[in-house]
N, C-alpha and C positions, 0 to 999 in steps of 0.2 A: 737390559736382557728382558725383565720383566715387564719393560714397556713393551716394547716389542712385542712384545706374546700378546696384549693387551688389546693393543690395535690390530692385532692382524684378525683376536675373534671377534672383537667392533665392529671392524671392517668383512671375517662371514654373517654374522649375525646378521649386517642391516645387508650386503647383495639375498639374503637367505629369503628379509622379510620383503627386501624390492623384486622380487622374482615374484614368489607368491603373489603379494597385493597382483604383481603386472597378469598370472598365469589368470588368476581368478576373473578379473578386468574383459582378458580376453575369451571369458566360459562364456562370458557375462553379455558378449558381443555374439555369438556366434548366432546364425538365424533360429535356430531349437529354442534356444534361450528368449529370444526378442518373442519368438512367438506363442511361447508361451508365457513372457510378463503379461506381454499385449492378452493373453486370453483371460490370464489372471484379472489386467483392471480392469474390463470387459464385464466379468464374471459377480466383481468387487461394487462395479455402477448400475448395474443389474439387480441385485441385489438392494443395494441404496433406493436407488427407481421406485423398486417395488415397495418397499416398505415407506418410502413417501404417499406411494397410490395408495396401499391400505390404512391408512392411516388417515387421508383425505376423505378417502370412502367412509370411513367410520366419522369422518368428523359432520362430512352432509346425511349422512345416518339418522347421529341425533339432533343438527338443527332442524333434521325435516319431523321429526320426534315433535320435537317444542314447539314448533310449529302446527301439526295439529292440535298436539294440546289443546293451543293459544286457539285456534282457529273452534275446535269444539268448546272453548266454549266461550267464546262471544255467539255460534251459533246456539248455544242452549241445549250441546246431544250429549255431553255432562251430567243436564240437570236429571232430575231425582223422576224418574216412567211413576204418572199416574194410572193406575190398574181402573179406576172404574170409567168406562165407557160413559158417551155422551147421550142427555137424554136426544131421544129417538126424531128426528123433521119429518110434522105429514104436510105434505103437502099434494094437491091433486094440480100434475104437473093442466092440465086440459082445462081445468076452470079460475085455474090461477094465476096463470100464463095471456095475460089482453091482446098479446100479438098472436094469438093460435089464429088461423085462420083451417077451415073445415075442407080441406082435401078432398074430398068426396063427390061433390058438384066437376072438378076438374079432368077433365083428362092427363095420361100420362102418353100419350100416346106423341111421338116427337115430330112423327109425321105431319099431325094433321096442321101446324101453326104455319105450313110451308106451300 
């Protein structure tokens, strides 16, 4: 008698377990559940993609700042500034320029040449 009661209880427990498992799977396969699962996966994928894009943007900004610093050093833009002005240069443009032509004798009328 005890043996029959044991197997009867074991069968009932297996039946309850199997029924619960099947009902859960059926609820997961309803259209609403499938749509919710797809939406959750899409949100997760979007979040991962955004995180990667933000990380990429930070990497680009960091590398850009590093390259700008390298270029500034190469061009001497980070060199200390000399506060003294250079000595003024004094040249007479007319006297020092050998190619200067006195244009007062020429007419600027365009129609004269034709």
